N, C-alpha and C positions, 0 to 999 in steps of 0.2 A: 691504884689500878683502875683503868677505865673500862667500862663495859664494852665488850666486843674486841678488846685487845687480845693479842696472842696469849698473854698470861691469864687473862680472865677466862678465855675459852678453853685453855689447857691444850695439851698436845697429844690427845688420845687419837683413836682411830677416826678416820674420816667418815662422816655419816651423811646419808642422803638428805636433801632438803625435804620437808619443811623444818629444817633446823630443829631437830628432834630433841627438845629440852629434856633434862632430867627433872622429874617432878620434885618441887620443893614446897614446903608448907606455906600456904597463903600467898604464893608468888603472884598469882593472877586474880585472886579474889572472885573467882566464879565458882559457886558451890558445886562440889561433887563432880568435877570435870576431870577426866583423864586427858593428858596431853596428846594431841593428835599428830601422827606422822604423815607427812605428805605422801599421798598415793603415788606409787611408782608410775611413771609416764612412759609408755612405749610409743615412740614416734614412728618407728619402722616395723613392718611386719610383712610376711610373704603375701604376694598378690592373690586374690581369690581365683580359684579355677573357674572355667566357664560354667561348670555345674553349680557353683556357689553363687552365681549371679542371676538367680531366678530364671535360668534357661535363656537369658539374654545373650545373643551372639555379638561379638565385636565386629564392627563394620569397617574398621581401618586397620591395616597391618601394623602401623606404629602403635596403636593402642593395645595390641596384643603382647607387646613386649613386657617383661616382668619389671615394670618400673613403678607399680602402684604402691603408694605408701598410705596406710590407714592409721587413723588416730586410735589409740587405745588408752584408757584411763582406768587403772586398777584402784579401787577404793580400799581403804583399810578395813580390816575386820573389826567387828564391835569390840572384841577383846583387846585389841591393840590401840583402839581409838578412844572410845568412851565406854568403860566397863559398865556392865549391867544393861546396856541398851539392847533391846530385842524387839523393836517395833517393826511391824510388817511394812513393806514398801508398796504403795498403791500401784496397781497394774497400769501398763501403758494404755493410753487412750485409743490407740490404733493397732491392736494386735494383728488385725488382718493385713496391715500394711508393713509389718515389722520386717527388718532385714533378716535374711536367712541366718539360722543359728550359727553356722560356720563362718559367716562373714560379718557378723555384727560386732560392734565394739563391746557390748555388754550382753553375753548370752543370758537367757532367762534365769538359769540356775545361778549364774554369777550375781545378777542383780538382786535376786531374792535372798541370797546368803550374805551379801555385802551391802547392807543398807547404808544410807548416808549417815554420818556421825550426828549425834544429837547432844545437846546440853541437857542436864537433868538438875532440877532444883531440889536441894535438901535444905529446907528453911533453917534447920538447927545446926548446920555446918559452921564450924568456927570461921570459915572463910567469909561467911556473910557478914560477920560482925568484926572482922579484922581491922578495918579502918574506922568505921563508925556506923551505927545503926541508921544514921542519917541517909546513907546511900544505899542501904540494903533493898528497900522497896524499888528504887529506881533501877538498880542493877538487875533485880529479879524481873522487872517488866521488860527490860532489854533482852534478857535471855528468852523469856516467853515469846516475844515478838520474833526473835531470830529463829527459834525452834519451829514456829509456825510458817515462816516465810522463806527459809533458806531453800535453795534448789535441791531437789531430791534426785536420787539415781534414776528414778523413772522419768523425771523431766529431761535429764540429759540423754536418756535412751530415746526419747521421742525426737529430740533434736538430731541425734546421731543417725536415727533411722531415716529421717528426711535428707540429711546430708548425703547419706549413702545413695539414695535414689537419685538425688540431683547430680551426684558425681557421675553416675552412669549415663544420664541423659545429656549432661554438658559435654561429655567426651565424644558425643556424636558430632559435635561442632568444633570444640577446642580441646586440644591435648594438654590438659592442665590437672593440677591436684587441688582439691577443695578441702579447706581446713575450717574447723570450728575454732573461733578465737573469742576474745573478750570475756565478759563475766561468766559465760557458760563454762569456760575452761579455767579461769583463774581463781575459782573458789569464792568469788564475791557476788555471785548471782543469786537471785531469788526465783520463786516459782513463776512469776509473771515476766521475767526478763526476756527481752528479745534475744534471738540467736544471731551472733555476728559470724559471717562466713568470709573467708578470703580465698579467692581463686588465684592460684599461683601458676602462671604460664612462663616457663623458663625459655631462655633463648637470648640471642644477642640483640635482636631488634627491640626497639622501644615499643611498648604496648600502649595502644590508644584505648584507655579504659572506657571512654564513652562509647566507642565503636563496639567493644566487646560486650558491654552491658546492654547496648541496644539490640545486638544479635541474640543475647540470652533472653531478653524480654520477649522477643518473638517466639523463641523456643518454649519459654515458660507458659505462654498463653495457650499452647497446644497440650500442656500437661494436665492430666485429669486431677492431680493432687495439689495444684498450685492455683492461687487466685489473687486478685487485687495487686497486680504488679505495678510498680511506679518507679521511674528512673529519676533520681535526684542528682542534679548537676552541681554538686558542691565541690569544694577544694579536693576532697576525696570522694569522687562520684560513687554512689551506691545504688543498687537495685533493691527496692523494698518489695516484699511479697509476703503472702500468708499461706500456710498449709491449709488446704481446703477442708472445711468442716471442723476447724479447730480455732483456738485463739493464739496459735503459735506463729509468731511473726519473725521474719528474717531480714537482715541487712547484709547484702553481698557486695564486696568490693573486689577489685582486681589488683593484684601485686602490691598491696599495701603491706609490705613485709614488716615494717616497723610495728604493725599491729600484732604480729606473731611474736616479735621480740618482747614487746611490753606485756603481752599475755603471760609469758613465763617470768618476767620480772615481778609483776604484781602477784602472780601465783606464789612466788618465793616469799614475798612480804606477807601475803595473806595467811600463810601457814607458819610464819616465824614465831608467832605468839598466839595463844588461844583466844586472846581478847580481840584480835584484829577483825575477824570476820563478823562477829555480832555487832561490834562498834560501827563498822562501815555500813552494814546493812541498815542499822537504825539511822545513821546520818543520811543515807540516800532516801529512806522513807520520809524522814523529816523534811528534807529539801523538796521532795516531790509534793508532799502535802502542802507546803507553804509556797509552792509555785516559783521556786528558784532553781529548779532542776530540769531545764529544757533549753538546750542550746539553740534549737530552731526558733525559739521565742526570745532570744537575746539574754538568756541566763546561763547557768552553769551546766555543763555536760556531766554525766556520771563519772566519766574518766577524770575530769577536772576535780570533782569532789573527792574521789579516791586519792588523788595525789595530794590534795590539801590535807586530808586526814593523815596520810603517811608522814607528810612534812611536820605536822603537829607532833606526832608520836616520836619523830626523830629529834625534836628540839626541846622537849620537856626535860626538866631536871631528872637525871637518871633516865636516859632515853629508853623507850620501849622498843624502838627499832634502830638499827644502824643504817648506814648507806651501803647497800650491797654492791652497787657499782664501784664505789670508791674502794671498798675493802677487798673485793674480788673482781678486778677488772677483766680477767680472762673468762670468767663465767658469763659476763654480760657485755662482751665486746660487740659494738655496733656493726662490726664488719665480719662477725662470726658467720661461717657457712650455715645456711638455714637448717640443714639436717642435724647440726650439732646443737642448735639452740635449746632443745628440751633436756639434753643430757648434761651440759656443763654445770648447771646449778646443783646437780646431785652431789657434787664434790665439796660443797660448802659445809664447813663444820657448824655446829649449833651455836646460836647466840643466846646467852642467858642474861636477861635484863634484871637489874636490881629493882626496877620500878614495881611496886606492889599495889599500885592504884587499882581500885575496883572499876568495873565498867561504868558505873554511874559517875564516878570521879572523872574518868577520861572523857565522857560525853560532855560534862559541864566544862571541863578544861578546854575541850575543842571549841565550844561556843565562846568561852571567855577569851581565848587566844585571838579569834578573828573579830570579836566584838570590841576588845579593848587594847590588845597588845600589838597585833600585826599592823604594820604601816603600809597600807594599800598603795599610797601614792609614791612610796620610795623603795619598796622591796619586791623582789622576785622570788617566788617559791621554787626551791630546787631540791627535789628528792635525790637527784644525782649527787649533790654536795651535802645533803642532810643539813641545810641551813638556808636562811634567807639571804639572797644576794642583793647588792645594791642595784637599783634600776639605773641603767645607763641610757644613753641617747641613741642607741642603735635602733634600727627599724622595728625589730620584734617587740620592743618595750615602749618605744616613744608614743606618747599620747594614748596609751592603753590603760583602761581602768583597773583591770586585774591581770597580773602577770604570773603565769604558772608554766614553768619550763617542762617541755616534753623530755623525758629522761634520755632518749636516744638522739632525736633530731634537734633538740634544744630550741624548738620554736615555741610559740605561745599557744597552749591548748585552751586558754580562756579568751581567745580573740572574739568569740561570739558575743561577749559582753562589750558592746560598742556604744551603748546608749546611757547617758547620764542617769536617766530615770530608773532604768533597770539596775544599774550599779547601786544607786541609792537604796533601792528596794532590797537588794541582797544584803547590803551592810545593815540596814534597819532590821532585817529579819534575824541576823545574828545577834544584834543588841537586844531586841525584844525577847527572843527565845532564851538568851542567857539570863536576863533579868527574871523572866517568868519561872524558868526551871530552878534557878538559884533560890527563889522565894518559896516555891511549892514542892520541889523535890518529887515530882510526879510526872512521869513521861506523858501522861494524858494531857498535861497542861500545854504541851507543844506538839503533840502528835496523838490522835485518837487511836489507841492500841487495838481495841476490839474491832473498830471499823476497818482499820488497815488489815487486820488478820482476815476479816470476812471478805474483803476485796481479793486478797491473795487466794483464799479458798476457792474462788471461782475458776482458778487455773489448775485445779487438781484433776 
């Protein structure tokens, strides 16, 4: 019987994603952790009434139509996510600028009673020693780092508050809907993560993204709560800006619908197994510390790193993850109507992995795979197929140093790595970090844990 097959999953009732596992002894080797259920995601909700928009009056007739869709993300309660967790959530940095209670994604009472799930260490738990004491310290260090750095409900509240304000101001110029996407919404963000925004302008006409962003840049310069706007004319143009008086940075794009689709794909993967989120957060912190996580400087984007991590977890013996697109094509149809994108994954039944590797084992395995096993010059990473594809001579892969397939558009998301020197540096970092971690079994040997946590604490 293969993991993920119909027989392995059983034919019970259909459960909502995050693939709500039944708890099994030692299955994930993270001490004292209850398995988390993916928070229900409400994509559609009634439009705010005029009184709910801080007294702001609509200036255009078409904007007064009840077509507003707001994002809403309901977090699991502590009892259903991580038993015993009762930590207070830090207050928002800008309570005076908060969205009105009736119009916010997270009412204050909701945020305070539904804190973000946390991992808890119980050093004497059998799960710590299940594979080997050799990995116990490393696994504990990873959990500690994850607990300190993962995005909190209060962080998401700050982003949502600003998104709501921007939505209202943008609608004075363009009749579109503004969505939070990326790591802020897929469960893989940390406290210092930038917020990705996608402005969706519907219609039959092709939208000139540069023109729209140029107009928005003018509008944003007049807003009291926005500063440091910068238009980046990349393949996917973005408008970068910061919320004034804070360290909260945004990247706004126009009609990059695939970004919304992959947000929910990665969200489904992130919550499919309790090891995914801490493992990927540590990988991103490691890559950033070792200067191989910056696409603007010719190295790996965070999105590329996440796909590389998922690919590794799909290809290990006894896979930790399946291919969701292959097994459930209707849930992740690239032509699916945008309004249905958040709801389809909720029908996916749970995936129960036989893999019992600890976090430490998986981190070392990830480094080993790309240091010694993956054939960069001949293979393409495909999360869609859950395997490495042979590199062909088509334009997307020809003469590219690293080939990572975008799950929906199937182009190369690692195209930023175009320089031999940068590519060699990336490969060398995998090799060096693998050797060092294998020898010392201490996360500090490849990533200073306390320094990383202290940097993250600046964003609280």
